[in-house]
A tleap script that builds the chain and sets N, CA, C and O, in Angstrom:
source leaprc.protein.ff14SB
mol = sequence {
  NMET ILE THR ARG ILE VAL LYS LEU GLU PHE
  GLN LYS ASP LYS LEU ASP ASP PHE LEU PHE
  LEU PHE ASN GLU THR LYS TRP LYS VAL ALA
  GLU THR GLU GLY CYS LEU GLY MET GLN LEU
  LEU GLN ASN ILE ASP ASN PRO CYS ILE CYS
  PHE THR TYR SER HIE TRP GLU SER GLU GLN
  ALA LEU LEU ASN TYR ARG GLN SER SER LEU
  PHE ILE SER ILE TRP LYS SER ILE LYS PRO
  HIE PHE GLU ASN PRO ALA GLU ALA TYR SER
  THR THR THR TYR PHE ASP SER PHE SER ASN
  GLU LYS CLYS
}
set mol.1.N position { 102.892 82.825 101.393 }
set mol.1.CA position { 102.490 84.170 101.725 }
set mol.1.C position { 100.990 84.194 101.973 }
set mol.1.O position { 100.230 83.491 101.308 }
set mol.2.N position { 100.572 85.008 102.933 }
set mol.2.CA position { 99.148 85.208 103.177 }
set mol.2.C position { 98.837 86.697 103.116 }
set mol.2.O position { 99.699 87.548 103.340 }
set mol.3.N position { 97.594 86.978 102.811 }
set mol.3.CA position { 97.102 88.349 102.820 }
set mol.3.C position { 96.091 88.461 103.943 }
set mol.3.O position { 95.218 87.606 104.096 }
set mol.4.N position { 96.213 89.508 104.719 }
set mol.4.CA position { 95.295 89.757 105.833 }
set mol.4.C position { 94.475 90.994 105.499 }
set mol.4.O position { 95.024 92.059 105.219 }
set mol.5.N position { 93.166 90.844 105.532 }
set mol.5.CA position { 92.254 91.949 105.274 }
set mol.5.C position { 91.427 92.150 106.533 }
set mol.5.O position { 90.781 91.221 107.018 }
set mol.6.N position { 91.450 93.383 107.063 }
set mol.6.CA position { 90.714 93.678 108.285 }
set mol.6.C position { 89.817 94.886 108.026 }
set mol.6.O position { 90.287 95.955 107.636 }
set mol.7.N position { 88.519 94.693 108.249 }
set mol.7.CA position { 87.552 95.785 108.120 }
set mol.7.C position { 87.376 96.436 109.482 }
set mol.7.O position { 87.095 95.768 110.478 }
set mol.8.N position { 87.547 97.747 109.506 }
set mol.8.CA position { 87.422 98.521 110.732 }
set mol.8.C position { 86.400 99.624 110.493 }
set mol.8.O position { 86.567 100.433 109.580 }
set mol.9.N position { 85.351 99.667 111.294 }
set mol.9.CA position { 84.356 100.732 111.172 }
set mol.9.C position { 84.375 101.569 112.441 }
set mol.9.O position { 84.137 101.065 113.539 }
set mol.10.N position { 84.662 102.850 112.274 }
set mol.10.CA position { 84.850 103.747 113.407 }
set mol.10.C position { 83.645 104.643 113.642 }
set mol.10.O position { 82.908 104.980 112.716 }
set mol.11.N position { 83.464 105.019 114.898 }
set mol.11.CA position { 82.493 106.052 115.217 }
set mol.11.C position { 82.940 107.329 114.508 }
set mol.11.O position { 84.132 107.631 114.449 }
set mol.12.N position { 81.990 108.061 113.981 }
set mol.12.CA position { 82.315 109.236 113.160 }
set mol.12.C position { 83.241 110.206 113.891 }
set mol.12.O position { 84.182 110.735 113.298 }
set mol.13.N position { 82.982 110.437 115.155 }
set mol.13.CA position { 83.781 111.411 115.903 }
set mol.13.C position { 85.132 110.850 116.366 }
set mol.13.O position { 85.909 111.558 117.007 }
set mol.14.N position { 85.413 109.588 116.047 }
set mol.14.CA position { 86.679 108.960 116.446 }
set mol.14.C position { 87.593 108.647 115.267 }
set mol.14.O position { 88.715 108.183 115.464 }
set mol.15.N position { 87.131 108.894 114.052 }
set mol.15.CA position { 87.923 108.571 112.868 }
set mol.15.C position { 89.250 109.322 112.858 }
set mol.15.O position { 90.288 108.728 112.565 }
set mol.16.N position { 89.235 110.600 113.168 }
set mol.16.CA position { 90.480 111.371 113.169 }
set mol.16.C position { 91.472 110.843 114.201 }
set mol.16.O position { 92.680 110.857 113.966 }
set mol.17.N position { 90.965 110.376 115.346 }
set mol.17.CA position { 91.849 109.781 116.360 }
set mol.17.C position { 92.539 108.536 115.795 }
set mol.17.O position { 93.739 108.337 115.988 }
set mol.18.N position { 91.765 107.705 115.098 }
set mol.18.CA position { 92.346 106.510 114.495 }
set mol.18.C position { 93.394 106.884 113.453 }
set mol.18.O position { 94.495 106.333 113.457 }
set mol.19.N position { 93.065 107.809 112.569 }
set mol.19.CA position { 94.007 108.186 111.508 }
set mol.19.C position { 95.288 108.777 112.085 }
set mol.19.O position { 96.370 108.549 111.543 }
set mol.20.N position { 95.181 109.525 113.164 }
set mol.20.CA position { 96.371 110.055 113.830 }
set mol.20.C position { 97.224 108.905 114.349 }
set mol.20.O position { 98.434 108.878 114.126 }
set mol.21.N position { 96.600 107.954 115.041 }
set mol.21.CA position { 97.337 106.803 115.578 }
set mol.21.C position { 97.938 105.977 114.445 }
set mol.21.O position { 99.075 105.517 114.545 }
set mol.22.N position { 97.179 105.789 113.371 }
set mol.22.CA position { 97.697 105.024 112.244 }
set mol.22.C position { 98.961 105.681 111.701 }
set mol.22.O position { 99.958 105.002 111.452 }
set mol.23.N position { 98.924 106.982 111.520 }
set mol.23.CA position { 100.097 107.692 110.991 }
set mol.23.C position { 101.293 107.613 111.928 }
set mol.23.O position { 102.440 107.665 111.484 }
set mol.24.N position { 101.030 107.491 113.200 }
set mol.24.CA position { 102.111 107.371 114.183 }
set mol.24.C position { 102.734 105.975 114.194 }
set mol.24.O position { 103.890 105.821 114.589 }
set mol.25.N position { 101.986 104.961 113.768 }
set mol.25.CA position { 102.455 103.578 113.916 }
set mol.25.C position { 102.611 102.813 112.599 }
set mol.25.O position { 103.111 101.688 112.609 }
set mol.26.N position { 102.202 103.384 111.484 }
set mol.26.CA position { 102.157 102.622 110.224 }
set mol.26.C position { 103.496 102.018 109.832 }
set mol.26.O position { 103.537 100.876 109.375 }
set mol.27.N position { 104.582 102.744 109.993 }
set mol.27.CA position { 105.882 102.189 109.592 }
set mol.27.C position { 106.384 101.149 110.580 }
set mol.27.O position { 107.120 100.238 110.200 }
set mol.28.N position { 105.995 101.274 111.841 }
set mol.28.CA position { 106.373 100.244 112.818 }
set mol.28.C position { 105.735 98.910 112.441 }
set mol.28.O position { 106.372 97.860 112.524 }
set mol.29.N position { 104.472 98.964 112.025 }
set mol.29.CA position { 103.784 97.737 111.612 }
set mol.29.C position { 104.372 97.231 110.297 }
set mol.29.O position { 104.696 96.050 110.172 }
set mol.30.N position { 104.508 98.120 109.324 }
set mol.30.CA position { 104.982 97.717 107.998 }
set mol.30.C position { 106.391 97.130 108.043 }
set mol.30.O position { 106.752 96.312 107.197 }
set mol.31.N position { 107.184 97.547 109.027 }
set mol.31.CA position { 108.558 97.056 109.146 }
set mol.31.C position { 108.694 95.902 110.131 }
set mol.31.O position { 109.806 95.484 110.453 }
set mol.32.N position { 107.565 95.386 110.611 }
set mol.32.CA position { 107.584 94.230 111.492 }
set mol.32.C position { 108.146 93.026 110.739 }
set mol.32.O position { 107.839 92.818 109.566 }
set mol.33.N position { 108.960 92.250 111.416 }
set mol.33.CA position { 109.529 91.056 110.791 }
set mol.33.C position { 108.409 90.178 110.248 }
set mol.33.O position { 107.463 89.848 110.964 }
set mol.34.N position { 108.523 89.808 108.992 }
set mol.34.CA position { 107.528 88.954 108.356 }
set mol.34.C position { 106.461 89.705 107.591 }
set mol.34.O position { 105.721 89.098 106.817 }
set mol.35.N position { 106.361 91.028 107.789 }
set mol.35.CA position { 105.396 91.827 107.035 }
set mol.35.C position { 106.027 92.226 105.708 }
set mol.35.O position { 107.110 92.811 105.680 }
set mol.36.N position { 105.348 91.910 104.609 }
set mol.36.CA position { 105.866 92.197 103.276 }
set mol.36.C position { 105.293 93.488 102.695 }
set mol.36.O position { 105.708 93.924 101.621 }
set mol.37.N position { 104.358 94.088 103.389 }
set mol.37.CA position { 103.753 95.340 102.934 }
set mol.37.C position { 102.362 95.504 103.509 }
set mol.37.O position { 101.711 94.535 103.900 }
set mol.38.N position { 101.918 96.761 103.551 }
set mol.38.CA position { 100.631 97.053 104.162 }
set mol.38.C position { 100.025 98.280 103.503 }
set mol.38.O position { 100.742 99.183 103.071 }
set mol.39.N position { 98.705 98.306 103.430 }
set mol.39.CA position { 97.973 99.465 102.950 }
set mol.39.C position { 96.820 99.745 103.899 }
set mol.39.O position { 96.309 98.841 104.560 }
set mol.40.N position { 96.416 101.012 103.957 }
set mol.40.CA position { 95.163 101.379 104.604 }
set mol.40.C position { 94.264 101.897 103.499 }
set mol.40.O position { 94.621 102.827 102.776 }
set mol.41.N position { 93.101 101.290 103.375 }
set mol.41.CA position { 92.114 101.676 102.368 }
set mol.41.C position { 90.920 102.292 103.081 }
set mol.41.O position { 90.560 101.866 104.178 }
set mol.42.N position { 90.304 103.294 102.457 }
set mol.42.CA position { 89.164 103.973 103.067 }
set mol.42.C position { 87.986 103.932 102.103 }
set mol.42.O position { 88.134 104.238 100.920 }
set mol.43.N position { 86.829 103.557 102.607 }
set mol.43.CA position { 85.619 103.460 101.808 }
set mol.43.C position { 85.234 104.835 101.252 }
set mol.43.O position { 85.235 105.826 101.982 }
set mol.44.N position { 84.908 104.887 99.973 }
set mol.44.CA position { 84.543 106.150 99.333 }
set mol.44.C position { 83.211 106.673 99.853 }
set mol.44.O position { 83.071 107.869 100.111 }
set mol.45.N position { 82.233 105.788 100.010 }
set mol.45.CA position { 80.897 106.208 100.424 }
set mol.45.C position { 80.774 106.463 101.919 }
set mol.45.O position { 79.948 107.269 102.348 }
set mol.46.N position { 81.588 105.782 102.706 }
set mol.46.CA position { 81.554 105.961 104.159 }
set mol.46.C position { 82.988 105.953 104.667 }
set mol.46.O position { 83.541 104.885 104.931 }
set mol.47.N position { 83.604 107.133 104.808 }
set mol.47.CA position { 85.007 107.199 105.217 }
set mol.47.C position { 85.295 106.617 106.604 }
set mol.47.O position { 86.455 106.425 106.966 }
set mol.48.N position { 84.252 106.340 107.375 }
set mol.48.CA position { 84.456 105.731 108.699 }
set mol.48.C position { 84.764 104.242 108.589 }
set mol.48.O position { 85.128 103.604 109.578 }
set mol.49.N position { 84.618 103.687 107.382 }
set mol.49.CA position { 84.967 102.288 107.152 }
set mol.49.C position { 86.332 102.247 106.477 }
set mol.49.O position { 86.528 102.793 105.391 }
set mol.50.N position { 87.265 101.588 107.148 }
set mol.50.CA position { 88.628 101.442 106.639 }
set mol.50.C position { 88.974 99.958 106.589 }
set mol.50.O position { 88.382 99.137 107.288 }
set mol.51.N position { 89.940 99.644 105.752 }
set mol.51.CA position { 90.433 98.281 105.649 }
set mol.51.C position { 91.954 98.314 105.727 }
set mol.51.O position { 92.595 99.132 105.066 }
set mol.52.N position { 92.524 97.439 106.524 }
set mol.52.CA position { 93.961 97.230 106.414 }
set mol.52.C position { 94.145 96.019 105.519 }
set mol.52.O position { 93.417 95.031 105.615 }
set mol.53.N position { 95.130 96.120 104.651 }
set mol.53.CA position { 95.429 95.088 103.669 }
set mol.53.C position { 96.923 94.843 103.781 }
set mol.53.O position { 97.729 95.706 103.434 }
set mol.54.N position { 97.287 93.673 104.262 }
set mol.54.CA position { 98.710 93.422 104.500 }
set mol.54.C position { 99.108 92.043 103.994 }
set mol.54.O position { 98.302 91.114 103.955 }
set mol.55.N position { 100.376 91.940 103.606 }
set mol.55.CA position { 100.951 90.669 103.155 }
set mol.55.C position { 101.962 90.214 104.204 }
set mol.55.O position { 102.747 91.011 104.717 }
set mol.56.N position { 101.928 88.932 104.507 }
set mol.56.CA position { 102.803 88.335 105.520 }
set mol.56.C position { 103.496 87.120 104.931 }
set mol.56.O position { 102.932 86.405 104.102 }
set mol.57.N position { 104.718 86.898 105.369 }
set mol.57.CA position { 105.486 85.738 104.886 }
set mol.57.C position { 104.767 84.428 105.179 }
set mol.57.O position { 104.818 83.489 104.385 }
set mol.58.N position { 104.094 84.375 106.335 }
set mol.58.CA position { 103.446 83.133 106.758 }
set mol.58.C position { 102.412 83.435 107.836 }
set mol.58.O position { 102.362 84.537 108.382 }
set mol.59.N position { 101.596 82.442 108.128 }
set mol.59.CA position { 100.641 82.588 109.233 }
set mol.59.C position { 101.378 82.803 110.549 }
set mol.59.O position { 100.903 83.543 111.411 }
set mol.60.N position { 102.524 82.169 110.709 }
set mol.60.CA position { 103.298 82.325 111.937 }
set mol.60.C position { 103.789 83.764 112.091 }
set mol.60.O position { 103.776 84.309 113.194 }
set mol.61.N position { 104.220 84.377 110.994 }
set mol.61.CA position { 104.676 85.775 111.053 }
set mol.61.C position { 103.531 86.683 111.498 }
set mol.61.O position { 103.729 87.580 112.317 }
set mol.62.N position { 102.337 86.449 110.959 }
set mol.62.CA position { 101.171 87.236 111.368 }
set mol.62.C position { 100.848 86.983 112.832 }
set mol.62.O position { 100.570 87.923 113.577 }
set mol.63.N position { 100.883 85.734 113.249 }
set mol.63.CA position { 100.607 85.400 114.648 }
set mol.63.C position { 101.620 86.075 115.575 }
set mol.63.O position { 101.249 86.600 116.625 }
set mol.64.N position { 102.884 86.062 115.191 }
set mol.64.CA position { 103.908 86.720 116.004 }
set mol.64.C position { 103.592 88.207 116.167 }
set mol.64.O position { 103.724 88.759 117.259 }
set mol.65.N position { 103.174 88.854 115.072 }
set mol.65.CA position { 102.805 90.268 115.153 }
set mol.65.C position { 101.594 90.451 116.063 }
set mol.65.O position { 101.582 91.358 116.896 }
set mol.66.N position { 100.577 89.603 115.914 }
set mol.66.CA position { 99.353 89.752 116.702 }
set mol.66.C position { 99.588 89.518 118.191 }
set mol.66.O position { 98.788 89.947 119.023 }
set mol.67.N position { 100.688 88.835 118.529 }
set mol.67.CA position { 101.030 88.610 119.937 }
set mol.67.C position { 102.057 89.620 120.446 }
set mol.67.O position { 102.479 89.552 121.601 }
set mol.68.N position { 102.455 90.550 119.593 }
set mol.68.CA position { 103.491 91.522 119.970 }
set mol.68.C position { 102.922 92.662 120.809 }
set mol.68.O position { 101.725 92.946 120.770 }
set mol.69.N position { 103.791 93.294 121.553 }
set mol.69.CA position { 103.365 94.443 122.354 }
set mol.69.C position { 102.893 95.587 121.458 }
set mol.69.O position { 102.028 96.364 121.863 }
set mol.70.N position { 103.444 95.705 120.253 }
set mol.70.CA position { 103.011 96.743 119.317 }
set mol.70.C position { 101.542 96.543 118.946 }
set mol.70.O position { 100.745 97.475 119.053 }
set mol.71.N position { 101.178 95.336 118.510 }
set mol.71.CA position { 99.788 95.072 118.141 }
set mol.71.C position { 98.859 95.258 119.331 }
set mol.71.O position { 97.813 95.896 119.210 }
set mol.72.N position { 99.229 94.711 120.465 }
set mol.72.CA position { 98.378 94.804 121.659 }
set mol.72.C position { 98.131 96.261 122.023 }
set mol.72.O position { 97.013 96.632 122.381 }
set mol.73.N position { 99.159 97.082 121.936 }
set mol.73.CA position { 99.028 98.506 122.238 }
set mol.73.C position { 98.113 99.218 121.242 }
set mol.73.O position { 97.250 100.003 121.635 }
set mol.74.N position { 98.305 98.943 119.959 }
set mol.74.CA position { 97.477 99.572 118.927 }
set mol.74.C position { 96.017 99.145 119.098 }
set mol.74.O position { 95.114 99.982 119.099 }
set mol.75.N position { 95.798 97.853 119.241 }
set mol.75.CA position { 94.433 97.331 119.343 }
set mol.75.C position { 93.713 97.914 120.559 }
set mol.75.O position { 92.540 98.280 120.485 }
set mol.76.N position { 94.428 97.992 121.667 }
set mol.76.CA position { 93.852 98.536 122.893 }
set mol.76.C position { 93.435 100.001 122.697 }
set mol.76.O position { 92.446 100.455 123.273 }
set mol.77.N position { 94.194 100.726 121.885 }
set mol.77.CA position { 93.909 102.136 121.636 }
set mol.77.C position { 92.736 102.353 120.682 }
set mol.77.O position { 91.969 103.301 120.849 }
set mol.78.N position { 92.591 101.477 119.679 }
set mol.78.CA position { 91.555 101.730 118.671 }
set mol.78.C position { 90.231 101.005 118.937 }
set mol.78.O position { 89.180 101.470 118.497 }
set mol.79.N position { 90.266 99.903 119.632 }
set mol.79.CA position { 89.059 99.102 119.830 }
set mol.79.C position { 87.887 99.897 120.429 }
set mol.79.O position { 86.754 99.695 119.992 }
set mol.80.N position { 88.101 100.783 121.399 }
set mol.80.CA position { 86.966 101.542 121.948 }
set mol.80.C position { 86.319 102.499 120.947 }
set mol.80.O position { 85.224 103.005 121.194 }
set mol.81.N position { 86.983 102.747 119.830 }
set mol.81.CA position { 86.466 103.692 118.833 }
set mol.81.C position { 85.645 103.030 117.733 }
set mol.81.O position { 85.165 103.706 116.823 }
set mol.82.N position { 85.482 101.711 117.810 }
set mol.82.CA position { 84.742 101.000 116.772 }
set mol.82.C position { 83.244 101.283 116.861 }
set mol.82.O position { 82.664 101.355 117.944 }
set mol.83.N position { 82.648 101.438 115.699 }
set mol.83.CA position { 81.181 101.511 115.594 }
set mol.83.C position { 80.611 100.091 115.614 }
set mol.83.O position { 79.562 99.843 116.208 }
set mol.84.N position { 81.310 99.170 114.961 }
set mol.84.CA position { 80.944 97.750 114.899 }
set mol.84.C position { 82.213 96.930 115.111 }
set mol.84.O position { 83.315 97.433 114.892 }
set mol.85.N position { 82.072 95.680 115.533 }
set mol.85.CA position { 83.265 94.851 115.722 }
set mol.85.C position { 84.066 94.719 114.416 }
set mol.85.O position { 83.496 94.704 113.325 }
set mol.86.N position { 85.363 94.627 114.546 }
set mol.86.CA position { 86.236 94.438 113.387 }
set mol.86.C position { 85.995 93.060 112.780 }
set mol.86.O position { 85.607 92.119 113.472 }
set mol.87.N position { 86.231 92.962 111.477 }
set mol.87.CA position { 86.155 91.688 110.768 }
set mol.87.C position { 87.519 91.437 110.149 }
set mol.87.O position { 88.057 92.309 109.466 }
set mol.88.N position { 88.087 90.256 110.378 }
set mol.88.CA position { 89.424 89.954 109.872 }
set mol.88.C position { 89.402 88.647 109.090 }
set mol.88.O position { 88.740 87.680 109.468 }
set mol.89.N position { 90.152 88.650 107.981 }
set mol.89.CA position { 90.232 87.479 107.116 }
set mol.89.C position { 91.681 87.261 106.715 }
set mol.89.O position { 92.357 88.191 106.273 }
set mol.90.N position { 92.154 86.039 106.868 }
set mol.90.CA position { 93.462 85.646 106.347 }
set mol.90.C position { 93.193 84.867 105.067 }
set mol.90.O position { 92.393 83.932 105.056 }
set mol.91.N position { 93.867 85.258 103.989 }
set mol.91.CA position { 93.576 84.677 102.684 }
set mol.91.C position { 94.849 84.254 101.964 }
set mol.91.O position { 95.945 84.725 102.269 }
set mol.92.N position { 94.676 83.362 101.011 }
set mol.92.CA position { 95.730 83.050 100.056 }
set mol.92.C position { 95.246 83.536 98.696 }
set mol.92.O position { 94.048 83.729 98.490 }
set mol.93.N position { 96.159 83.730 97.790 }
set mol.93.CA position { 95.808 84.270 96.484 }
set mol.93.C position { 95.436 83.153 95.530 }
set mol.93.O position { 96.198 82.208 95.328 }
set mol.94.N position { 94.270 83.273 94.953 }
set mol.94.CA position { 93.808 82.323 93.952 }
set mol.94.C position { 94.145 82.837 92.552 }
set mol.94.O position { 94.535 82.056 91.684 }
set mol.95.N position { 93.998 84.139 92.330 }
set mol.95.CA position { 94.316 84.765 91.049 }
set mol.95.C position { 94.849 86.159 91.321 }
set mol.95.O position { 94.340 86.864 92.192 }
set mol.96.N position { 95.878 86.562 90.574 }
set mol.96.CA position { 96.490 87.870 90.771 }
set mol.96.C position { 96.933 88.449 89.433 }
set mol.96.O position { 97.987 88.082 88.914 }
set mol.97.N position { 96.140 89.342 88.881 }
set mol.97.CA position { 96.532 89.975 87.624 }
set mol.97.C position { 97.459 91.162 87.853 }
set mol.97.O position { 98.021 91.703 86.901 }
set mol.98.N position { 97.625 91.573 89.116 }
set mol.98.CA position { 98.558 92.664 89.418 }
set mol.98.C position { 99.994 92.286 89.095 }
set mol.98.O position { 100.805 93.147 88.752 }
set mol.99.N position { 100.303 91.029 89.203 }
set mol.99.CA position { 101.685 90.573 88.978 }
set mol.99.C position { 102.058 90.520 87.494 }
set mol.99.O position { 103.234 90.402 87.149 }
set mol.100.N position { 101.058 90.606 86.625 }
set mol.100.CA position { 101.261 90.551 85.173 }
set mol.100.C position { 101.854 89.221 84.712 }
set mol.100.O position { 102.378 89.131 83.601 }
set mol.101.N position { 101.779 88.203 85.539 }
set mol.101.CA position { 102.238 86.867 85.159 }
set mol.101.C position { 101.034 86.047 84.727 }
set mol.101.O position { 100.118 85.815 85.516 }
set mol.102.N position { 101.036 85.614 83.490 }
set mol.102.CA position { 99.950 84.769 83.016 }
set mol.102.C position { 100.341 83.312 83.194 }
set mol.102.O position { 101.365 82.858 82.682 }
set mol.103.N position { 99.520 82.600 83.917 }
set mol.103.CA position { 99.794 81.181 84.184 }
set mol.103.C position { 98.692 80.336 83.629 }
set mol.103.O position { 98.732 79.112 83.749 }
savepdb mol mol.pdb
quit
């Protein structure tokens, strides 16, 4: 399993457009084959900074999504609204206390 963290910073006057689009597409993304779950997080100090946090079965599952017409359509719609370029990180878990499993 991998975790994908993407930082998105929007122009102030475009944040509502992004949130509208997110609400229209969130379940389509979350139900994509290989997606194990997704969250949208919003910065407390600067609400124009958002993070998507998603779990994927594998790097291939994430790649399949990133090459899908759904992703291409979403990205094409939101990219012009960025204040700064997006930052994306694919990670593996080194420690997870959320699972309550002590190893």
